[in-house]
C-alpha positions as CSV (number, residue, x, y, z in Angstrom):
1,T,19.7,-58.6,-146.1
2,D,19.0,-57.7,-142.4
3,E,16.7,-60.3,-140.7
4,P,14.2,-59.0,-138.1
5,V,15.6,-59.3,-134.7
6,T,13.6,-61.7,-132.5
7,P,13.7,-60.7,-128.8
8,T,15.4,-63.4,-126.7
9,D,14.7,-62.0,-123.2
10,E,11.7,-63.7,-121.5
11,P,9.5,-61.5,-119.4
12,V,10.8,-61.3,-115.9
13,T,8.4,-63.0,-113.5
14,P,8.5,-61.3,-110.0
15,T,10.0,-63.5,-107.4
16,D,9.2,-61.5,-104.3
17,E,6.2,-62.8,-102.5
18,P,3.9,-60.2,-100.9
19,V,5.1,-59.4,-97.4
20,T,2.8,-60.8,-94.8
21,P,2.8,-58.6,-91.7
22,T,4.4,-60.4,-88.8
23,D,4.1,-57.7,-86.0
24,E,1.3,-58.4,-83.6
25,P,-0.6,-55.3,-82.3
26,V,1.4,-53.5,-79.6
27,T,-0.2,-53.9,-76.2
28,P,0.5,-50.8,-74.0
29,T,2.7,-51.8,-71.1
30,D,2.7,-48.4,-69.1
31,E,0.9,-48.5,-65.8
32,P,-0.9,-45.3,-64.6
33,T,1.6,-42.8,-63.3
34,P,1.8,-43.2,-59.5
35,V,1.0,-40.3,-57.2
36,P,4.3,-38.9,-56.1
37,N,5.2,-39.7,-52.5
38,V,5.3,-36.8,-50.0
39,A,8.2,-36.9,-47.6
40,P,7.2,-37.3,-44.0
41,I,7.8,-34.5,-41.4
42,A,9.8,-35.2,-38.3
43,D,8.8,-33.5,-35.0
44,A,11.3,-34.1,-32.2
45,G,9.1,-32.3,-29.7
46,P,9.6,-29.2,-27.6
47,D,12.9,-28.1,-26.1
48,Q,13.2,-29.0,-22.4
49,P,15.1,-27.9,-19.3
50,V,16.6,-31.0,-17.8
51,K,18.6,-32.1,-14.7
52,I,21.9,-33.8,-15.0
53,R,22.0,-37.7,-14.7
54,Q,18.2,-38.0,-14.7
55,D,16.0,-39.7,-17.2
56,V,14.6,-37.4,-20.0
57,T,11.9,-38.8,-22.2
58,L,12.0,-37.5,-25.8
59,D,8.7,-37.3,-27.8
60,G,8.5,-37.8,-31.6
61,S,4.7,-38.4,-31.6
62,G,4.1,-35.1,-33.4
63,S,5.8,-36.4,-36.5
64,S,3.4,-36.8,-39.5
65,D,3.1,-38.0,-43.0
66,A,0.8,-36.3,-45.5
67,D,0.2,-39.7,-47.3
68,G,-0.8,-41.4,-44.1
69,D,2.1,-44.0,-44.4
70,P,3.4,-45.7,-41.2
71,L,6.5,-44.2,-39.9
72,S,9.8,-45.5,-38.4
73,Y,12.0,-43.4,-36.1
74,A,15.7,-42.9,-35.9
75,W,17.1,-40.7,-33.1
76,T,20.8,-39.5,-32.9
77,V,22.6,-37.4,-30.4
78,I,24.4,-34.6,-32.4
79,S,26.1,-32.7,-29.5
80,P,28.0,-32.5,-27.3
81,P,30.6,-34.3,-29.3
82,E,31.5,-36.7,-26.6
83,A,27.9,-38.0,-26.5
84,A,27.4,-38.1,-30.3
85,G,25.7,-41.2,-31.7
86,T,23.1,-43.5,-30.1
87,G,25.0,-44.8,-27.1
88,L,23.2,-42.6,-24.5
89,L,19.7,-43.3,-26.0
90,R,17.5,-46.1,-24.8
91,G,15.2,-47.1,-27.6
92,H,16.7,-44.9,-30.3
93,T,14.2,-46.3,-32.9
94,S,11.1,-45.8,-30.7
95,V,8.7,-42.9,-30.7
96,M,9.7,-41.9,-27.2
97,P,13.3,-42.8,-26.3
98,V,15.0,-42.0,-23.1
99,I,18.3,-40.2,-22.5
100,V,20.3,-39.4,-19.4
101,P,22.5,-36.3,-19.8
102,E,25.9,-36.8,-18.2
103,S,27.2,-33.2,-18.3
104,H,26.0,-29.6,-18.1
105,G,25.4,-27.7,-21.3
106,T,23.1,-28.3,-24.2
107,Y,22.3,-31.7,-25.7
108,V,21.0,-31.6,-29.3
109,I,19.2,-34.7,-30.4
110,E,18.1,-35.2,-34.0
111,L,15.1,-37.2,-35.3
112,I,14.6,-38.5,-38.8
113,V,11.4,-40.4,-39.7
114,N,10.9,-42.7,-42.7
115,D,7.6,-43.5,-44.4
116,G,9.0,-46.7,-46.0
117,K,10.1,-44.8,-49.0
118,V,12.1,-41.7,-48.1
119,N,13.5,-40.0,-45.0
120,S,12.2,-36.8,-43.6
121,K,14.3,-33.7,-43.1
122,P,15.9,-33.9,-39.7
123,D,14.2,-32.1,-36.7
124,R,16.2,-31.4,-33.6
125,V,15.3,-30.9,-29.9
126,S,17.5,-29.2,-27.4
127,L,17.9,-30.3,-23.8
128,L,19.3,-27.6,-21.7
129,V,20.8,-27.9,-18.2
130,G,20.7,-24.1,-18.2
131,N,18.2,-21.6,-19.5
132,T,15.5,-22.8,-21.9
133,P,14.5,-20.4,-24.6
134,P,10.8,-19.4,-24.4
135,V,8.3,-20.5,-27.0
136,A,6.4,-17.8,-29.0
137,D,2.7,-18.4,-29.9
138,A,1.3,-15.7,-32.2
139,G,-2.2,-17.1,-32.0
140,E,-4.5,-18.6,-34.6
141,D,-4.8,-17.3,-38.1
142,Q,-7.9,-15.1,-38.6
143,A,-10.3,-14.5,-41.5
144,I,-11.6,-10.9,-41.6
145,S,-13.2,-8.2,-43.8
146,P,-11.4,-5.1,-44.9
147,E,-11.6,-2.2,-42.4
148,D,-12.0,-4.6,-39.5
149,K,-10.0,-4.0,-36.3
150,V,-7.8,-7.0,-35.7
151,I,-6.5,-8.0,-32.3
152,L,-3.4,-10.2,-32.2
153,D,-2.9,-12.6,-29.4
154,G,0.5,-13.6,-28.0
155,S,-0.9,-14.8,-24.6
156,G,-0.2,-18.5,-25.6
157,S,3.5,-17.9,-25.4
158,T,5.3,-19.9,-22.7
159,D,8.5,-20.3,-20.8
160,L,9.4,-23.7,-19.2
161,D,11.7,-21.9,-16.7
162,Q,8.7,-19.7,-15.7
163,D,10.6,-16.5,-16.5
164,Q,8.6,-13.4,-17.3
165,L,8.3,-12.7,-21.0
166,T,8.6,-9.6,-23.1
167,Y,7.0,-9.4,-26.6
168,K,8.1,-8.1,-30.0
169,W,5.8,-8.1,-32.9
170,S,6.9,-7.4,-36.5
171,L,5.1,-7.0,-39.8
172,V,6.3,-9.7,-42.3
173,S,4.1,-9.0,-45.2
174,A,1.0,-7.0,-46.2
175,P,-1.0,-6.3,-49.3
176,A,0.6,-3.9,-51.8
177,G,0.2,-0.3,-50.7
178,A,-0.9,-1.3,-47.2
179,D,0.9,0.1,-44.1
180,P,-0.7,-1.5,-41.1
181,Q,0.5,0.1,-37.8
182,L,0.3,-1.9,-34.6
183,S,-1.0,-0.1,-31.6
184,D,2.0,-1.4,-29.5
185,N,4.4,-3.9,-30.9
186,A,5.6,-4.8,-27.3
187,S,2.0,-5.6,-26.1
188,V,0.6,-9.1,-25.6
189,H,-2.5,-8.0,-27.6
190,P,-1.5,-5.3,-30.2
191,E,-4.2,-4.1,-32.6
192,F,-4.4,-2.7,-36.2
193,I,-7.0,-1.9,-38.8
194,A,-6.9,-4.0,-42.0
195,R,-7.5,-1.2,-44.5
196,Q,-7.0,-3.3,-47.6
197,A,-8.0,-6.7,-48.8
198,G,-5.3,-9.4,-48.8
199,S,-3.1,-11.2,-46.4
200,Y,-1.2,-9.7,-43.5
201,T,1.5,-11.8,-41.8
202,F,3.1,-10.8,-38.4
203,S,5.9,-12.5,-36.5
204,L,6.2,-12.7,-32.7
205,V,9.4,-13.2,-30.8
206,V,9.3,-13.4,-27.0
207,N,12.3,-13.0,-24.6
208,D,12.6,-14.5,-21.1
209,G,15.3,-12.0,-20.1
210,I,18.1,-14.2,-21.4
211,D,17.2,-15.7,-24.8
212,D,14.9,-14.9,-27.7
213,S,12.4,-17.5,-28.8
214,E,12.2,-18.6,-32.4
215,P,9.7,-16.5,-34.3
216,D,6.1,-17.6,-34.6
217,F,3.8,-16.3,-37.4
218,V,0.2,-15.5,-37.7
219,T,-1.7,-14.6,-40.9
220,I,-4.7,-12.3,-41.1
221,N,-6.5,-13.1,-44.3
222,T,-9.4,-11.5,-46.2
223,V,-9.4,-14.6,-48.5
224,N,-9.7,-18.3,-47.5
225,T,-7.9,-19.4,-44.4
226,A,-6.6,-22.9,-44.0
227,P,-8.5,-25.0,-41.5
228,V,-6.9,-26.3,-38.3
229,A,-6.9,-30.0,-37.4
230,D,-7.3,-31.1,-33.8
231,A,-6.8,-34.8,-33.3
232,G,-7.8,-34.6,-29.6
233,N,-6.0,-35.4,-26.4
234,D,-3.5,-38.2,-25.9
235,Q,-5.1,-41.3,-24.3
236,S,-4.1,-44.1,-21.9
237,V,-5.5,-47.3,-23.3
238,E,-5.5,-51.0,-22.4
239,V,-4.8,-54.0,-24.6
240,G,-8.1,-55.4,-26.0
241,S,-10.0,-52.2,-25.6
242,I,-11.5,-50.1,-28.3
243,A,-10.1,-46.6,-28.5
244,N,-12.3,-43.8,-29.9
245,L,-10.5,-40.8,-31.5
246,D,-12.1,-37.3,-31.6
247,G,-11.4,-34.7,-34.3
248,S,-14.4,-32.5,-33.3
249,G,-12.1,-29.8,-32.0
250,S,-10.9,-29.1,-35.6
251,S,-12.0,-25.7,-36.9
252,D,-12.1,-23.3,-39.9
253,A,-11.8,-19.6,-39.4
254,D,-14.1,-19.0,-42.4
255,G,-16.8,-21.3,-41.1
256,D,-16.5,-23.7,-44.0
257,A,-17.7,-27.3,-43.6
258,L,-14.8,-29.8,-43.0
259,S,-14.0,-33.2,-44.2
260,Y,-11.7,-35.6,-42.2
261,Q,-8.9,-38.0,-43.1
262,W,-7.3,-40.1,-40.4
263,N,-4.3,-42.4,-40.7
264,L,-2.5,-44.7,-38.3
265,I,1.1,-43.7,-38.8
266,S,2.7,-45.7,-36.0
267,R,1.8,-48.9,-34.1
268,P,3.7,-51.5,-32.0
269,N,5.6,-54.3,-33.7
270,G,3.3,-57.2,-34.4
271,S,0.1,-55.0,-34.2
272,N,-2.5,-55.4,-36.9
273,A,-4.6,-52.5,-35.6
274,S,-6.4,-50.3,-38.2
275,L,-8.8,-47.4,-38.1
276,N,-12.5,-47.9,-38.6
277,N,-14.3,-45.1,-40.4
278,D,-11.1,-43.1,-41.1
279,G,-13.1,-40.4,-42.9
280,S,-15.3,-39.7,-39.9
281,V,-15.0,-37.2,-37.1
282,T,-14.6,-40.0,-34.5
283,P,-13.0,-43.1,-35.9
284,S,-12.0,-46.0,-33.6
285,L,-9.4,-48.8,-33.4
286,T,-8.8,-51.9,-31.4
287,I,-5.7,-52.0,-29.2
288,D,-4.2,-55.4,-29.9
289,K,-0.6,-55.0,-28.6
290,A,1.1,-53.2,-25.7
291,G,2.9,-50.0,-26.8
292,S,2.2,-46.7,-28.5
293,Y,-0.2,-45.9,-31.4
294,I,0.0,-42.6,-33.2
295,A,-3.0,-41.5,-35.3
296,Q,-2.8,-38.5,-37.7
297,L,-5.6,-36.2,-38.7
298,I,-5.8,-33.8,-41.7
299,V,-9.0,-31.8,-42.4
300,S,-10.0,-30.0,-45.5
301,D,-12.4,-27.0,-46.0
302,G,-13.0,-27.9,-49.6
303,I,-10.2,-25.5,-50.7
304,E,-7.1,-26.5,-48.9
305,N,-5.9,-29.0,-46.4
306,S,-4.9,-28.3,-42.8
307,A,-1.5,-29.1,-41.4
308,P,-1.5,-32.6,-39.8
309,D,-2.2,-33.0,-36.1
310,T,-1.4,-36.2,-34.2
311,V,-2.7,-38.0,-31.1
312,I,-0.8,-40.7,-29.2
313,L,-2.5,-43.7,-27.6
314,T,-0.3,-45.7,-25.2
315,T,-0.5,-48.5,-22.8
316,A,2.4,-46.8,-20.9
317,N,2.3,-43.6,-18.9
318,V,0.7,-40.6,-20.8
319,R,1.8,-37.0,-20.4
320,P,-0.8,-35.1,-18.3
321,V,-2.7,-32.1,-19.7
322,A,-2.6,-28.7,-18.0
323,D,-5.7,-26.4,-18.3
324,A,-5.1,-23.0,-16.8
325,G,-8.8,-22.0,-17.1
326,N,-10.5,-19.2,-19.0
327,G,-9.4,-15.6,-19.3
328,D,-11.2,-12.8,-17.5
329,K,-11.6,-9.0,-17.3
330,V,-11.4,-7.4,-13.9
331,W,-10.8,-4.0,-12.3
332,V,-7.5,-2.9,-10.8
333,G,-7.2,-4.0,-7.2
334,E,-9.6,-6.9,-7.5
335,S,-8.6,-10.3,-6.3
336,V,-8.6,-13.0,-9.0
337,Q,-8.7,-16.7,-8.4
338,F,-7.2,-18.9,-11.2
339,D,-8.6,-22.4,-11.8
340,G,-6.6,-25.4,-12.9
341,S,-9.3,-27.9,-12.1
342,G,-9.7,-28.7,-15.8
343,S,-6.3,-30.3,-15.9
344,Y,-6.3,-34.0,-16.1
345,D,-4.2,-37.1,-16.5
346,P,-5.3,-39.8,-19.1
347,D,-3.9,-42.5,-16.8
348,G,-5.9,-41.2,-13.8
349,D,-2.8,-40.3,-11.8
350,D,-2.9,-37.7,-9.1
351,L,-1.6,-34.3,-10.3
352,S,0.7,-31.7,-8.7
353,Y,0.4,-28.0,-9.9
354,N,3.0,-25.4,-10.6
355,W,1.7,-21.9,-11.5
356,S,3.8,-18.8,-12.5
357,I,3.2,-15.3,-13.9
358,V,5.1,-15.0,-17.2
359,S,3.9,-11.5,-18.1
360,Q,2.5,-8.5,-16.2
361,P,2.2,-4.8,-16.9
362,V,5.2,-2.4,-16.4
363,G,5.5,-1.5,-12.7
364,S,3.6,-4.5,-11.5
365,N,5.3,-7.0,-9.3
366,V,2.5,-9.2,-8.0
367,A,3.0,-12.8,-7.0
368,L,0.6,-15.7,-6.8
369,D,-0.7,-16.9,-3.4
370,G,-0.4,-20.7,-3.5
371,V,1.5,-21.6,-6.7
372,T,1.1,-25.3,-6.0
373,L,-2.6,-25.2,-5.4
374,V,-5.3,-26.1,-7.9
375,A,-6.7,-22.6,-7.6
376,P,-4.2,-19.9,-6.5
377,S,-5.2,-16.3,-6.2
378,T,-3.7,-12.8,-6.3
379,E,-4.7,-9.1,-6.3
380,L,-3.9,-7.5,-9.6
381,S,-2.4,-4.0,-9.0
382,H,-1.9,-2.4,-12.5
383,A,-4.0,-2.0,-15.6
384,G,-2.9,-4.1,-18.5
385,S,-2.4,-7.8,-19.4
386,Y,-1.4,-10.5,-17.0
387,V,-0.4,-13.9,-18.5
388,V,-0.3,-16.8,-16.0
389,Q,1.1,-20.2,-16.8
390,L,0.3,-23.7,-15.4
391,V,2.4,-26.9,-15.6
392,V,1.1,-30.1,-14.0
393,N,2.9,-33.3,-13.2
394,D,1.6,-36.8,-12.8
395,G,4.5,-38.0,-10.6
396,Q,6.5,-39.1,-13.7
397,I,6.4,-36.4,-16.4
398,D,5.5,-32.7,-16.7
399,S,2.6,-31.5,-18.9
400,L,3.2,-28.9,-21.6
401,P,2.5,-25.4,-20.3
402,D,-0.9,-23.8,-20.6
403,T,-1.6,-20.1,-20.2
404,V,-4.5,-17.9,-19.3
405,N,-4.8,-14.1,-19.9
406,V,-6.4,-11.6,-17.5
407,E,-7.1,-8.1,-18.7
408,V,-7.2,-5.5,-15.9
409,A,-8.7,-2.1,-16.3
410,Q,-8.9,1.0,-14.1
411,Q,-12.3,1.3,-12.5
412,P,-14.1,4.2,-14.2
413,V,-15.5,7.1,-12.2
414,G,-19.0,6.1,-13.1
415,C,-21.2,3.1,-12.1
416,S,-21.1,4.1,-8.4
417,V,-24.3,3.9,-6.4
418,S,-25.1,6.2,-3.5
419,G,-28.6,6.1,-2.0
420,N,-31.1,6.9,-4.8
421,S,-28.4,8.0,-7.2
422,K,-26.2,6.1,-9.7
423,T,-23.6,7.4,-12.0
424,I,-22.6,6.0,-15.4
425,P,-19.5,7.0,-17.5
426,V,-19.9,8.6,-20.9
427,V,-17.5,9.9,-23.5
428,L,-18.4,13.2,-25.1
429,R,-16.7,14.6,-28.2
430,D,-16.8,18.3,-29.0
431,F,-17.0,19.3,-32.7
432,K,-16.6,22.6,-34.5
433,R,-19.6,24.1,-36.1
434,S,-17.7,23.7,-39.5
435,H,-17.9,19.9,-39.4
436,P,-19.8,18.8,-42.6
437,D,-22.4,16.9,-40.6
438,F,-23.2,19.6,-38.1
439,E,-25.4,22.6,-38.9
440,Y,-26.0,20.8,-42.3
441,R,-29.7,20.0,-42.8
442,I,-32.8,19.5,-40.6
443,A,-34.7,16.3,-41.2
444,D,-35.8,13.0,-39.7
445,D,-33.2,10.5,-41.0
446,R,-33.7,6.9,-40.1
447,G,-31.4,4.2,-41.3
448,I,-28.1,6.2,-41.1
449,V,-26.5,3.2,-39.4
450,E,-26.7,-0.6,-39.9
451,S,-28.8,-2.7,-37.7
452,W,-25.7,-4.4,-36.1
453,L,-22.9,-2.9,-34.2
454,G,-19.4,-3.0,-35.7
455,E,-16.6,-5.2,-34.4
456,D,-15.0,-2.1,-32.9
457,G,-18.1,-1.4,-30.9
458,K,-19.2,1.6,-33.0
459,P,-22.2,2.2,-35.3
460,V,-21.5,1.2,-39.0
461,Y,-22.5,3.7,-41.6
462,A,-25.1,2.1,-43.9
463,H,-24.8,4.1,-47.1
464,G,-21.4,3.3,-48.7
465,S,-19.9,6.4,-50.2
466,D,-23.3,8.1,-50.5
467,G,-24.7,10.5,-48.0
468,T,-28.1,10.7,-46.4
469,K,-30.5,13.6,-45.8
470,T,-28.4,14.9,-42.9
471,T,-25.0,13.3,-43.3
472,N,-22.2,13.5,-45.9
473,G,-20.8,10.0,-46.2
474,P,-18.7,7.5,-44.3
475,S,-15.6,9.6,-43.8
476,S,-17.4,12.3,-42.0
477,F,-19.6,9.9,-40.0
478,A,-16.5,7.9,-38.9
479,Q,-15.4,11.0,-36.9
480,W,-18.5,11.1,-34.7
481,Y,-17.4,8.4,-32.3
482,N,-13.7,8.1,-32.8
483,N,-10.9,10.5,-31.6
484,V,-9.6,12.5,-34.5
485,E,-7.0,15.2,-33.8
486,G,-8.0,18.6,-35.0
487,V,-11.6,17.5,-35.6
488,N,-12.9,16.6,-32.2
489,I,-11.9,16.7,-28.5
490,A,-12.9,13.8,-26.3
491,I,-14.0,14.6,-22.8
492,D,-14.9,12.0,-20.1
493,K,-17.9,12.7,-18.0
494,T,-20.6,11.0,-15.9
495,L,-24.4,11.2,-15.9
496,T,-26.2,10.8,-12.6
497,M,-29.4,8.8,-12.7
498,S,-31.9,8.7,-9.8
499,H,-34.9,6.8,-8.6
500,S,-37.6,7.2,-6.0
501,D,-37.8,5.1,-2.9
502,G,-39.3,1.7,-3.6
503,S,-39.0,2.2,-7.4
504,S,-36.9,0.2,-9.8
505,I,-37.0,2.9,-12.5
506,W,-33.9,4.9,-13.0
507,T,-34.2,8.3,-14.7
508,Y,-31.9,10.9,-16.2
509,E,-33.6,14.0,-17.6
510,N,-32.2,17.3,-18.8
511,T,-34.2,19.6,-21.1
512,N,-31.2,21.9,-21.3
513,F,-28.5,19.3,-22.1
514,F,-25.3,21.1,-22.7
515,P,-22.6,19.0,-20.9
516,V,-19.5,20.6,-22.5
517,D,-20.3,24.3,-22.2
518,G,-17.1,26.2,-22.0
519,E,-15.0,23.1,-22.7
520,G,-13.4,21.6,-25.8
521,W,-13.5,24.0,-28.7
522,G,-15.6,26.4,-26.5
523,N,-19.1,27.7,-26.9
524,T,-20.6,28.2,-30.3
525,R,-20.0,31.8,-31.5
526,N,-22.5,34.4,-30.2
527,T,-24.3,31.8,-28.0
528,D,-24.3,30.7,-24.4
529,H,-23.8,27.1,-25.2
530,N,-21.6,24.5,-26.9
531,Y,-24.1,23.0,-29.3
532,H,-22.1,20.5,-31.4
533,F,-21.1,17.2,-29.6
534,T,-21.6,13.5,-29.6
535,L,-22.0,11.1,-26.6
536,E,-21.5,7.4,-26.2
537,T,-21.6,4.9,-23.3
538,H,-20.8,1.2,-23.1
539,L,-22.4,-0.8,-20.3
540,E,-23.7,-4.3,-19.6
541,F,-26.6,-5.8,-17.7
542,D,-28.1,-9.1,-16.5
543,Y,-31.3,-9.8,-18.3
544,D,-33.9,-10.7,-15.7
545,G,-37.1,-10.3,-17.9
546,G,-39.5,-7.4,-17.9
547,E,-36.9,-4.7,-18.8
548,V,-38.0,-1.5,-20.7
549,F,-36.0,1.4,-22.0
550,T,-37.4,4.8,-23.0
551,F,-35.5,7.7,-24.6
552,R,-36.7,11.2,-25.5
553,G,-34.4,13.8,-27.1
554,D,-32.8,15.5,-30.0
555,D,-31.0,14.9,-32.3
556,D,-29.7,11.4,-33.2
557,L,-30.0,8.5,-30.8
558,W,-29.1,4.9,-31.4
559,L,-29.3,2.1,-28.8
560,Y,-27.8,-1.3,-29.3
561,I,-28.6,-4.3,-27.1
562,N,-26.4,-7.4,-27.6
563,G,-25.0,-5.7,-30.6
564,M,-28.3,-5.2,-32.4
565,L,-30.1,-1.9,-33.0
566,V,-33.3,-1.5,-31.0
567,I,-33.9,2.3,-31.1
568,D,-33.2,4.5,-34.1
569,I,-34.1,8.2,-33.8
570,G,-31.6,9.4,-36.4
571,G,-31.6,12.9,-37.9
572,V,-31.7,16.5,-36.9
573,H,-35.1,17.2,-35.3
574,G,-37.0,18.3,-32.2
575,A,-37.4,16.1,-29.2
576,Q,-38.8,12.6,-30.1
577,E,-39.5,9.6,-27.9
578,Q,-39.2,5.8,-28.4
579,S,-39.5,2.9,-26.0
580,V,-38.5,-0.7,-26.3
581,S,-39.5,-3.7,-24.3
582,L,-36.7,-6.3,-24.2
583,D,-39.2,-9.2,-23.7
584,D,-40.9,-8.2,-27.0
585,I,-37.6,-8.3,-29.0
586,A,-35.8,-11.1,-27.1
587,D,-35.8,-13.5,-30.1
588,Y,-34.7,-10.8,-32.5
589,I,-31.7,-9.8,-30.5
590,D,-31.0,-13.3,-29.2
591,I,-31.1,-12.8,-25.5
592,E,-32.1,-15.2,-22.7
593,V,-33.1,-14.6,-19.1
594,G,-30.2,-15.1,-16.7
595,E,-27.4,-14.1,-19.2
596,T,-25.3,-10.9,-19.4
597,Y,-25.6,-8.6,-22.4
598,S,-24.1,-5.4,-23.8
599,F,-25.8,-2.0,-23.8
600,D,-24.3,0.6,-26.2
601,L,-25.9,4.0,-26.5
602,F,-24.9,6.7,-29.0
603,F,-26.2,10.3,-29.2
604,A,-25.4,13.4,-31.3
605,E,-26.4,17.1,-30.8
606,R,-25.9,18.7,-34.3
607,H,-27.9,21.9,-34.3
608,T,-28.3,25.1,-32.3
609,V,-31.4,26.2,-30.4
610,K,-32.3,23.3,-28.0
611,S,-30.9,20.1,-26.6
612,N,-33.1,17.5,-24.8
613,F,-31.8,14.3,-23.3
614,M,-34.0,11.9,-21.2
615,F,-34.0,8.2,-20.5
616,Q,-35.9,6.0,-18.1
617,T,-35.2,2.3,-17.5
618,N,-35.4,-0.6,-15.1
619,I,-32.4,-2.2,-16.7
620,K,-29.7,-2.7,-14.0
621,L,-26.8,-1.2,-15.9
622,E,-23.2,-1.9,-14.8
623,C,-19.8,-0.8,-16.1
624,V,-17.7,-3.1,-18.3
625,P,-13.9,-3.6,-17.7
626,D,-12.1,-2.4,-20.8
């Protein structure tokens, strides 16, 4: 009786409409990430000795900004406490404010600069009514090759009080495994050999008898050395004029090409001045307002940037620049005249001069004759380094100090002339018969040494770790012309040349040349002579044109003119002769008439039986101060 069930549910019709996307495509809103700002660097200038109740001009013109942003300046007195703040400062937001110290002691003034975004770290300058600590200058960084002899240079260190300085060098870092030993860590110019590749850093502290300086550092590098920017000298300018800047003094120790980036980091209020050609060596700007303009220069060698250097252009008085002249080498007892005539004042003001000796050898107590003259003089009494300092004044402000170094050497016994005779100094080194390179093989052996003289003034072995026909490698050869305890004995001698009346040809000739018989290690066993020795001499001459040098002898002989090899009679052999005309090789060795050049001769006697030594020349040879 069951009826079929009829479904009553209608099919469900979907009520949801398809969703139409309502989101528009998202447009990126992020801007490119800005280059991070680099904080500026404040430079409050050098410490100064000052007088009580007199104007002192501070100098923040050395401040810099790596981004080239314009700078603002904020000076504050930190101490003494009773002077703290800005009350004593005139123009405490200017580049060069003025302060008048009101009591004895030390005034510490702090400078903070701002590039419009962030403050610099503070830098401080001390004004001392007592002693001013000296300033150490460890010299420029150097790029070298391994095994080079390196000479450090502290002669740029100064003392504003003109006290004499002592020097203390210390090793800060060196390549792993290296142990460089300075020849004298109390010297103005210590030396060491860079045996390994890498970076060597030394610090220098100088003392004026009262205070130590802050340390200064120098890096000797066998890899890239950062370039040095030089923005040129400060200038006095006039409103409406065009000022030309000059970065041509910038340098790179590796000889890399430089690129230049100038920025104007300070200008007077209301000035619209800007640099033209700020990527060139010599940009310019128009001086449109009275006041001071500071331009900054950074140079790059393609690998790294230099530290910034700044130059100040001002319509007010500009600090004068001292120039103590060039260094020199002289003999003990010679009179030396210094020359400050290169000093100048950008404003054209007349200058006064103040010279002092800030370092001299132990035992020396010389004084300058005419310390207020442009060119004072003195007689230097001791061998060693003399460092002389000059400060000039334009009637308003002192210059920064400049120094000059004079090296004084003891006059050698040689190089004296008497009638038709002339002596030259030589160094002989006596060797034992057992040395690997002596009594080894007999053969002509050209090319033992390179065609150029090493930086230490000695021949450079040309065969790496390999030997030659008559030599056994670089270690043995390095002993020929260097003092090595237990291997050789150095003996100073002279050779006497002679010439006939009316002749310009000097001659030394000895067919039985045994200058160290009975000396050094003594004569060779069972012989009448000492057969195993080397000889070297280092002289100089003025090239007049027409000079010729002839040598005849056995065994090895190498002659270098202007550091270039011009005669090679290497090997163990009988007497051989070679001549060289300097006119014929002038282009090769880069010499010009009227100039002075080096003459370096090296000889070795390595085999028994005979020893000949003869040379003739019209070269006017003279001794060289060490």
